[in-house]
TORKETOR-741344 format. One record per residue (C-alpha): x, y, z; residue in three letters. Coordinates in steps of 0.1 Angstrom, whole numbers, plus 5000, padded with zeros to 4 digits. Last residue first. Example, Ala and Ser with C-alpha at 12.3 -4.5 7.8 and 13.67 -1.06 7.14 Angstrom:
513749895071ser/512349555078ala/
// end
This chain:
476754665496lys/474454415514glu/471354485492glu/473454415461pro/474654075475lys/478154075486ala/480653845468ala/481453525486pro/484653535507lys/487653395489val/489353055488met/492553055467thr/493152765444val/496552705428glu/495652475400ala/496752115396lys/493551965410ser/491652205388tyr/493252075357leu/492351715367his/488751815373lys/488651975338leu/490051655323ala/487551435341lys/484651655330asp/485851665294ser/486251285293met/482751225308ile/481251465282arg/483051315252glu/482250955262his/478551055266val/478651215231val/480250895217gly/477450685233ile/474850905215met/474550705183asn/470750745185asn/470150365188asn/472850335215val/471550615236tyr/467950505233glu/468950145241asp/470650265273arg/467650475283val/465250175279glu/467549935296glu/468150165326phe/464450195332ser/462950545334arg/462450785362arg/464151065342ala/466751125369ser/467150745374ala/467650695337ala/470250965335ser/472050825365gln/472050475349ala/473350625316ile/476250795334phe/477050465353gln/477150275320leu/479550525306ile/481750505337glu/481750125335gln/482850135299glu/485950325310ser/486950675301val/490650755298glu/492951025310ile/496450975297lys/497551325310glu/498551445275ala/495551285258lys/493151425285ala/494651775282val/494251755244arg/490651655247tyr/490151935273leu/491352195247phe/489252045219val/486152055242tyr/486652415253glu/487252535218lys/484152335206val/481952495234his/483052845225lys/482552785188lys/479152645194ala/477952945213glu/479153175185glu/477452955159val/474152935179ala/473853315181gln/474353345144asp/472053045137arg/469053155158phe/466853275130asp/467552945112glu/465252765135leu/462352985126lys/460553235148gly/458253225177ile/455553435161asp/455653225130gln/454752915150pro/451653085164lys/451353205199asp/447953165216gly/449052885239lys/451853105252gly/455453065243ala/458052965270gln/458252615258gln/458652725221arg/461352965232leu/463252695250arg/462852455221asp/464352705197phe/467352765219his/467952395223asn/467552325186ala/469952605176gln/472552495202ala/472452135190val/472852235153ala/475652465162thr/477452195182phe/477451965151arg/478452245127gln/481352355150val/482451985153leu/482551945115thr/484352285112glu/487252155134pro/488452465152leu/491752635145pro/494052715175phe/494652995200asp/496252995234ile/496553205266lys/492853295269gly/491952925269leu/493852895302leu/491853175318gly/488553045305glu/489252695318leu/490152835353leu/487053055353lys/484952745344asn/486552555372gln/485752835397ala/482052845386val/481852465389ser/483452475424arg/481052745435thr/478052545422val/479152215438asn/479852395471ala/476352535470arg/474852185467ser/476952055495gln/476552355518thr/472752365514phe/472451995521ser/474652025552thr/472852335565arg/469452155560ile/470651845579ala/472052055607asp/468752245610arg/466851915612val/469251775638ala/468752095659asp/465052045655met/465351715674thr/465051335668ala/465251345630phe/464451045608pro/462251255585gly/460351585584leu/457451455606lys/459951375633ala/461151735634ala/457551855639phe/457351635671glu/460751775682asp/459452125680asn/458952405655leu/455252445663glu/452752355635pro/451252635614leu/447452645613gln/446952775577arg/443852975570glu/440952885549asn/438553095528leu/435652975506ala/433653095476ser/435753405468val/434053515436lys/436053695409val/434953865377lys/437553985352met/437654255326arg/440954235307val/443654495301glu/446654395280lys/450354385288gly/450554005280ala/447153875272phe/447853675240glu/451453645252ser/450453375276asn/453253355301met/452753715312phe/455853925306asp/454054245300ala/452054205332pro/448254175328phe/446154485335thr/442954395353ile/439554575348gln/437354475377lys/434354275388glu/433254155422ala/431953855440glu/430853775475glu/430953465498gly/434353565513val/434953945509thr/436754055477val/439654295480ser/442254025485lys/441253875452val/441954205434phe/445354235451asp/446153885438glu/445153985403phe/447354295403ala/450254115419glu/450753835394phe/450153485405thr/451953235428leu/453553525446lys/453453355480glu/451253615497gly/448053435490leu/447653065484ala/445053035457leu/442752725456asp/440952745422leu/437352615425gly/436252735390ser/438452875363val/437953105333thr/441053255317leu/441453005288ser/437653015282pro/437453385276ile/433753475281glu/432253725256lys/431754085266gly/432754225233glu/436054355247glu/436854005261asp/435653865293phe/437353675321ala/435753455348thr/437153355381met/435953125408asp/438253135439val/438952925469thr/441153145490ala/444153005510val/445153255536asp/448753355545gly/448453695531asp/444853825533arg/441453725522pro/438453955528ala/436253905558arg/433353715571lys/434653555603glu/434953175608ser/437953115585val/437952745577pro/441052555590ala/443852415569met/446552205587asp/450152305581ala/452652055567leu/453552255536asp/453452585554arg/455752455582arg/458152325556ala/458252665540met/458952815574gln/461752565579leu/463352665546met/463153035555asn/464752965589asp/467552775572ile/468253065549glu/468053315579asp/470753105597asp/473053185568gly/474852925547val/478353035536val/480352845510val/483752995503glu/484153135468glu/486852985446glu/489653185431glu/492053065404val/495853075400pro/497552835376phe/499752615398gly/500552365370gln/498452475340tyr/501452565318asp/499752625284pro/499252325261leu/501252325229asp/499052275198phe/497651995176val/494252045160pro/491851755159met/491651615124val/489051655097glu/488451375072phe/489251255038ser/489350935017phe/490750834984ser/490850524962tyr/493250344939thr/493249974932phe/495949794912asp/494349524890lys/494549144889gly/491149094905arg/488949394907ala/488249614937val/485049814940val/484950194936glu/486150444961ala/485650804972asp/485250785010tyr/484451045037glu/485750955072val/483551085100lys/484851395118ser/487451505144ala/489951225136pro/492951225159asp/496151155139leu/499150965150glu/500550945114leu/501150565116glu/497950515136asp/495750705112ile/497350535083ile/496750185098arg/493150265107arg/492550385071val/494250075057asn/492049835077gly/488850015068asp/489850015031ile/490649635030met/487449545049glu/485249765027ser/486849634994thr/486849265005ala/483149315015glu/482149444980ser/484249184962tyr/482848894982ile/479249024980asp/479249074942lys/481148754933his/479048514955tyr/478648234929gln/481848314910ala/483948344941glu/482548034956ile/483247834924met/486747974922lys/487347884958leu/486547524951pro/483847374975ala/485147205006lys/483947435034gly/480647265038lys/480646935020arg/480146964983phe/477446854958gly/475247154965pro/477247444980val/476647545016ser/478047875030val/480147965060ser/483647825054ala/483447905017arg/482548265024tyr/485548315046lys/487748165019ala/486248404994ala/487148695017met/490748575020leu/491048514982asp/489748864975ile/492149025000his/495048824985lys/494048934950asp/494049304961ile/497549254976asp/498849124942ala/497149404923ala/498949684942pro/497049904966val/497050284959thr/495850534984val/495050904980glu/494551065014phe/492751395019lys/493251605051lys/491051865067lys/492452065097leu/493952375080pro/492052305048ala/492452055019leu/495851935031asp/496951655007glu/498451325019val/500051054997lys/499550685000tyr/501250354991gln/500050005000met/
// end
């Protein structure tokens, strides 16, 4: 086998390969022998028919498979010889081999860029300390009290107020006085003071005495989830048919037992603090790791594989479009949301950032000999299945059928490489940034 290499682009290479006739004949003979061992020919015991007869009878299949097997083997050999890291699928331009003739074909693919890694040993980065305030724990306990509170009917005839749960019948009317079905609800239990609805409507409910009804022009907020009514004024009729108030339990050991295997309220507070600390530590560590990655990437530059940019762009476009579609109101039409191509420019920039991060972490993983085991991939799939409350087998088959195992491999590899970088960094713990109201 002989081959020559041509650079079609900074990262795209084309290979023209020539295989001499003698080698081609050997490939054909080997494939014919494989067929002879597996097929039955009338008049001969299995595996005993003459090769020429097998070749003549299964000519098309033998020559096609000999071509594919020979090309695949040569591609792997060339990639290994040149120590290349493919960044795209291999594109082939090849016919089918013929006995007694030299065979020439070509293939091309993009490669991962090669560059010198910056010195990441001792690279400085700051990570915020985790602080959990007593007020945060108190707020969590108050939420638990509300969730476990008993509801008792309000005996006095009065208007609802914060802390009450009002049972509301509401009807909305358009400009012609016709009822608007999408804004008409009966028996709605509305917890007041918890910002479960917009302020103007809640204030209206709190102005209506239990057992009575009232009408009012209500202006919906500009960011209302249903864009059909966003920023518009709608006439609404509300009746408060029942009113209940929460009877909050005492924060004592009896209440602690209701929350879980806790003997005292001190144990509950400790558990809440531990949970907050762990989740917040994961966030601050992730933020610091991303800062480290951004700092290291700022010290180098390299070309990006166009194939990867295109792949990441398609994902970013689809994700952005899906988010807008989910946020759209029921009255929105597809043309109001936009078209997929409308998000391309934004998606391309997002994709380039992700590809640069991925390529850099790939090179770190190669340099540090970081590998991903099959067990790690299976564990990732198991966690995905558990989060989605689906069976492991179902999710695994979905990943396999959609060719997503490679994506999982990439993600695990990137995470491991980033954690390795962080373990080599010089991390300084700093106090968390003050909130705006604390400045």
